[in-house]
C-alpha positions as CSV (number, residue, x, y, z in Angstrom):
1,M,-21.7,-34.2,42.7
2,N,-22.6,-33.3,46.5
3,G,-21.5,-36.5,47.6
4,L,-18.4,-35.7,46.4
5,H,-18.1,-32.1,48.0
6,A,-19.3,-33.9,51.0
7,Q,-15.8,-36.4,50.9
8,L,-13.6,-33.7,49.9
9,C,-14.8,-31.8,53.2
10,M,-14.4,-34.6,55.5
11,S,-11.0,-35.5,54.2
12,N,-10.1,-31.9,54.9
13,L,-11.5,-32.3,58.4
14,E,-9.5,-35.6,58.9
15,N,-6.2,-34.4,57.1
16,K,-4.7,-30.9,57.8
17,P,-8.2,-29.2,58.0
18,R,-6.9,-25.7,57.8
19,R,-5.1,-26.1,54.6
20,R,-7.2,-28.3,53.1
21,V,-10.3,-26.7,53.8
22,T,-9.1,-23.8,51.7
23,T,-8.3,-26.6,49.0
24,Y,-12.1,-27.9,49.1
25,Q,-13.3,-24.4,49.0
26,Q,-11.6,-23.7,45.9
27,V,-12.4,-27.0,44.3
28,S,-16.2,-27.0,45.2
29,T,-16.0,-23.2,43.7
30,T,-14.3,-24.2,40.4
31,C,-16.7,-27.4,39.9
32,K,-19.9,-25.2,40.5
33,Q,-18.8,-22.6,38.0
34,Q,-17.4,-24.8,35.3
35,S,-18.5,-28.7,35.4
36,P,-21.4,-29.5,33.2
37,I,-22.4,-32.6,35.6
38,T,-22.4,-29.7,38.4
39,L,-24.8,-27.3,36.4
40,A,-27.1,-30.5,35.7
41,S,-27.2,-31.3,39.1
42,L,-28.0,-27.4,39.9
43,Y,-30.6,-27.1,37.4
44,L,-32.0,-30.6,37.1
45,C,-31.5,-33.1,40.1
46,K,-32.3,-30.2,42.5
47,T,-36.1,-30.2,41.1
48,Q,-36.0,-33.6,42.7
49,P,-37.4,-34.5,46.4
50,H,-34.4,-37.1,46.9
51,C,-32.0,-34.2,46.7
52,V,-33.4,-32.5,49.9
53,K,-31.0,-35.4,51.6
54,P,-27.7,-34.4,50.0
55,T,-28.2,-30.8,50.3
56,N,-28.7,-31.2,53.8
57,T,-25.6,-33.6,53.9
58,S,-23.3,-31.0,52.5
59,C,-24.6,-28.4,54.7
60,K,-23.6,-30.4,57.6
61,H,-20.4,-31.0,56.4
62,I,-19.5,-27.4,55.7
63,E,-20.8,-26.5,59.1
64,R,-18.3,-28.9,60.8
65,A,-15.4,-27.0,58.6
66,L,-16.3,-23.8,59.4
67,P,-14.4,-23.7,62.7
68,Y,-11.2,-24.3,60.5
69,F,-11.6,-21.0,58.3
70,E,-9.0,-18.4,58.3
71,F,-12.1,-16.5,59.7
72,P,-14.1,-19.2,61.1
73,G,-17.7,-19.0,60.9
74,E,-21.0,-20.2,62.6
75,R,-24.1,-21.3,61.1
76,V,-27.0,-19.1,62.3
77,A,-30.8,-19.9,62.3
78,I,-32.8,-16.8,61.5
79,P,-36.6,-16.5,62.3
80,Y,-38.3,-16.0,59.4
81,E,-42.3,-14.9,58.2
82,Q,-44.8,-17.3,59.6
83,G,-42.7,-19.6,61.6
84,G,-40.1,-20.2,58.9
85,T,-36.5,-20.3,59.3
86,M,-33.6,-18.8,57.3
87,Y,-29.9,-19.9,57.4
88,G,-27.1,-18.2,57.1
89,I,-23.2,-18.3,57.8
90,L,-21.9,-15.5,59.9
91,R,-18.0,-15.0,60.3
92,K,-16.3,-12.3,62.1
93,P,-12.8,-11.1,61.6
94,W,-11.0,-11.7,64.8
95,H,-9.1,-8.2,65.1
96,I,-12.0,-6.1,65.6
97,P,-14.2,-6.4,69.0
98,R,-17.7,-5.3,67.4
99,P,-17.5,-4.8,63.3
100,P,-19.9,-3.7,60.8
101,V,-21.4,-6.3,58.9
102,V,-21.9,-7.2,55.4
103,I,-24.8,-9.6,54.1
104,L,-24.2,-11.7,51.0
105,V,-26.5,-12.9,48.9
106,P,-25.9,-15.5,46.3
107,G,-27.9,-16.0,42.7
108,L,-30.0,-18.4,41.1
109,D,-27.6,-21.3,40.7
110,S,-25.3,-20.5,43.8
111,V,-25.4,-20.8,47.5
112,K,-24.5,-19.1,50.9
113,E,-21.7,-21.7,51.1
114,E,-19.9,-20.3,47.8
115,L,-19.4,-17.0,48.9
116,H,-16.7,-17.4,51.2
117,N,-14.1,-15.9,48.8
118,Y,-16.0,-12.8,48.7
119,G,-16.6,-12.6,52.1
120,D,-12.7,-12.8,53.0
121,D,-12.1,-9.6,51.3
122,F,-14.6,-7.9,53.5
123,L,-13.3,-9.7,56.7
124,R,-9.4,-9.1,55.8
125,R,-10.8,-5.1,55.9
126,G,-12.3,-5.6,59.5
127,M,-16.0,-6.2,58.4
128,A,-18.0,-9.1,59.4
129,V,-20.1,-11.0,56.7
130,L,-23.5,-12.9,56.9
131,A,-23.9,-15.1,53.9
132,I,-27.9,-16.0,53.7
133,D,-29.8,-18.1,51.7
134,G,-33.1,-16.2,50.7
135,P,-36.5,-17.8,49.5
136,G,-35.8,-20.3,46.3
137,Q,-32.1,-20.2,47.0
138,G,-29.8,-22.9,48.8
139,E,-31.6,-24.2,51.7
140,M,-34.8,-22.6,51.3
141,E,-34.9,-23.4,47.8
142,F,-37.3,-26.7,48.3
143,Q,-40.1,-25.0,50.6
144,Y,-40.2,-21.5,49.3
145,P,-40.2,-20.0,45.9
146,L,-38.4,-16.7,44.6
147,R,-39.6,-13.5,45.9
148,H,-39.6,-10.3,43.8
149,D,-39.5,-8.3,47.3
150,F,-36.3,-9.4,48.7
151,E,-36.3,-6.7,51.1
152,V,-38.7,-9.3,53.2
153,P,-35.8,-11.7,54.0
154,V,-33.3,-9.1,54.4
155,R,-35.3,-7.5,56.8
156,S,-35.2,-10.5,58.8
157,A,-31.7,-10.7,58.7
158,V,-31.2,-7.5,59.9
159,D,-33.4,-7.9,62.6
160,Y,-31.8,-11.3,63.5
161,L,-28.3,-8.9,63.8
162,E,-30.0,-6.5,65.7
163,G,-30.1,-9.2,68.5
164,R,-26.7,-9.5,68.6
165,S,-24.0,-7.6,70.7
166,D,-21.1,-8.7,68.7
167,V,-21.7,-6.8,65.5
168,D,-22.5,-3.1,65.1
169,V,-25.9,-3.4,63.5
170,S,-25.9,0.4,62.7
171,R,-23.4,-0.1,60.2
172,V,-25.1,-2.6,57.8
173,G,-23.8,-3.4,54.6
174,L,-25.4,-5.8,51.5
175,M,-23.7,-7.2,48.6
176,G,-25.7,-9.6,45.8
177,V,-23.9,-11.4,43.1
178,S,-26.2,-12.2,39.9
179,L,-30.1,-12.8,40.9
180,G,-28.5,-11.1,43.9
181,G,-27.4,-8.3,42.1
182,Y,-31.1,-7.6,41.6
183,F,-32.2,-8.4,45.5
184,A,-29.5,-6.0,46.5
185,P,-30.9,-2.8,45.1
186,R,-34.6,-4.0,45.5
187,A,-33.9,-4.6,49.4
188,A,-32.2,-1.1,49.8
189,A,-35.3,1.0,48.3
190,F,-37.3,-0.5,51.0
191,E,-35.2,-1.4,54.0
192,P,-33.6,1.8,55.6
193,R,-31.2,0.1,57.8
194,L,-29.1,-0.7,54.8
195,K,-26.1,1.7,54.6
196,A,-24.1,0.5,51.2
197,V,-25.0,-1.6,48.6
198,I,-23.1,-3.7,46.2
199,A,-24.5,-5.1,42.9
200,N,-22.7,-7.2,40.9
201,A,-24.2,-8.5,37.2
202,G,-28.2,-8.0,38.3
203,A,-30.9,-7.5,36.0
204,Y,-33.2,-4.7,35.7
205,N,-36.2,-6.5,34.4
206,F,-36.0,-10.1,34.2
207,A,-39.0,-10.6,32.2
208,E,-37.8,-8.5,29.3
209,N,-34.5,-10.7,29.4
210,F,-36.0,-14.0,29.7
211,E,-36.2,-15.3,26.3
212,R,-32.2,-14.6,26.1
213,L,-31.2,-16.9,28.9
214,P,-30.3,-20.3,28.2
215,L,-32.7,-23.0,28.4
216,L,-31.4,-24.7,31.8
217,T,-31.7,-20.9,33.6
218,R,-35.0,-20.9,32.2
219,E,-36.1,-23.9,33.6
220,A,-34.1,-23.5,37.3
221,F,-36.5,-19.8,36.8
222,T,-39.6,-22.2,36.3
223,Y,-38.8,-24.5,39.2
224,R,-37.9,-21.9,41.7
225,T,-40.7,-19.8,41.1
226,K,-42.8,-23.1,41.6
227,S,-44.0,-22.5,37.9
228,A,-46.1,-25.1,35.8
229,N,-44.0,-24.2,33.0
230,E,-42.1,-21.3,31.2
231,S,-45.0,-18.8,30.4
232,E,-46.2,-18.7,33.8
233,A,-42.5,-18.3,34.9
234,R,-41.9,-15.6,32.9
235,T,-45.4,-14.1,34.2
236,K,-44.1,-14.2,37.7
237,L,-40.8,-12.8,36.9
238,E,-42.7,-9.3,35.6
239,A,-42.6,-8.5,39.5
240,F,-38.9,-8.7,39.4
241,N,-38.3,-5.2,37.8
242,L,-36.7,-2.3,39.7
243,Q,-38.5,0.6,37.1
244,G,-39.9,3.1,39.4
245,V,-37.8,1.0,42.5
246,M,-34.3,2.4,42.1
247,K,-35.5,6.3,43.4
248,N,-36.1,4.8,46.6
249,V,-32.5,3.5,47.2
250,Q,-31.3,6.4,48.8
251,C,-27.9,4.9,50.4
252,P,-24.4,4.3,48.6
253,L,-25.1,2.1,45.7
254,L,-22.0,0.4,43.7
255,V,-22.9,-1.7,40.3
256,I,-20.5,-4.0,38.9
257,M,-21.0,-5.5,35.4
258,G,-18.9,-7.0,32.7
259,R,-19.3,-5.5,29.4
260,L,-19.1,-9.2,27.9
261,D,-21.8,-10.8,29.9
262,R,-23.8,-13.0,27.9
263,L,-26.8,-13.7,30.5
264,I,-27.2,-9.9,31.6
265,P,-27.5,-6.9,29.2
266,P,-25.2,-4.5,30.5
267,V,-27.5,-1.6,29.8
268,A,-29.3,-3.0,33.1
269,A,-26.3,-1.7,35.1
270,E,-26.6,1.8,33.3
271,K,-30.2,2.0,34.4
272,M,-29.6,1.0,37.6
273,V,-27.2,3.9,38.3
274,A,-29.1,6.2,36.4
275,E,-32.4,6.1,38.4
276,A,-30.8,5.6,42.0
277,G,-32.0,8.0,44.2
278,G,-28.6,8.7,46.1
279,E,-25.1,8.2,45.3
280,A,-24.5,5.8,42.7
281,E,-21.3,4.5,41.0
282,L,-21.0,2.0,38.0
283,W,-17.7,0.0,37.5
284,M,-17.8,-1.5,33.8
285,F,-15.4,-4.0,32.9
286,E,-14.9,-4.2,29.2
287,D,-13.3,-7.7,29.5
288,G,-15.7,-9.0,32.2
289,N,-18.3,-11.8,31.6
290,H,-21.3,-12.7,34.0
291,V,-20.5,-11.3,37.5
292,C,-16.7,-10.9,35.9
293,N,-15.7,-14.2,37.5
294,N,-13.0,-13.8,35.3
295,I,-11.4,-11.3,36.7
296,P,-11.9,-11.2,40.2
297,Y,-8.8,-9.6,40.9
298,K,-10.1,-6.5,39.2
299,H,-12.9,-6.1,41.7
300,R,-13.3,-8.2,44.7
301,P,-10.6,-6.4,46.5
302,Q,-11.8,-2.7,45.5
303,Q,-15.1,-3.5,46.4
304,A,-14.4,-4.3,49.8
305,D,-12.5,-1.3,50.4
306,W,-15.6,0.3,48.7
307,M,-17.7,-1.1,51.3
308,R,-15.2,-0.2,54.1
309,K,-15.4,3.2,53.4
310,K,-18.9,3.8,52.9
311,L,-19.6,2.1,56.4
312,G,-17.0,4.4,57.9
313,N,-14.6,1.6,59.3
């Protein structure tokens, strides 16, 4: 499917780019959420070294499309520990000279390029967005394992933003979905420069939840934690636990969860809010599935309103 995505993107650039880039986004997102072929490529194909090239090719084609977005973007290189590099996509509202910025974090089976629709709601409200791939995600999945202490890559992202004069680094928020919904409060607990955080469908304790996950998801965790088998992966995931951590989250926190989520138990969201050290809200949607992807109109614009209020825009 990576090749198909690349072909669609090239077609967008050659024929009415602004309108067709939007179409490409919609097709790409729909395929990645619903297609069994795509799911197989996400969980199985990417465990093979030969998948590095199509991944890089897709990223290059997305980069070519960024200037044609409603809110144009730029691909940025973020210095990471031990001489490594994280990559992100920075987009800014054209009507605000020095806007606050929201860092966007994907999940286990998503990448930064898929977060544009989330970003649009923030951009329309005067906030910039920086979508990143962390260790074990997207462009960083081949070289780096997932890490529980996600404050480390977030710290690198905020350090990078501090070096730019076109965003207001005194007003930085963070939003994470699925696995990113765990990463977000974890980062907030140890990165004081974050002023507000949104966690959508994050797990409270991944090891405790491991057996209820689908086989492909368990295999994805096995590969992305660089484990030899599921048993080793589960052991590593014991560190992905918010017990004793949430009390350190002092900034405003919004937790979003769907009662119909079949991957993450809704009680995880309730625990996050109950144990948070600062102001915390829970938006529980009775008709929502995982990440509430079936009802985006009920929470995506509203969460952007919430973030704008907390960042003081």
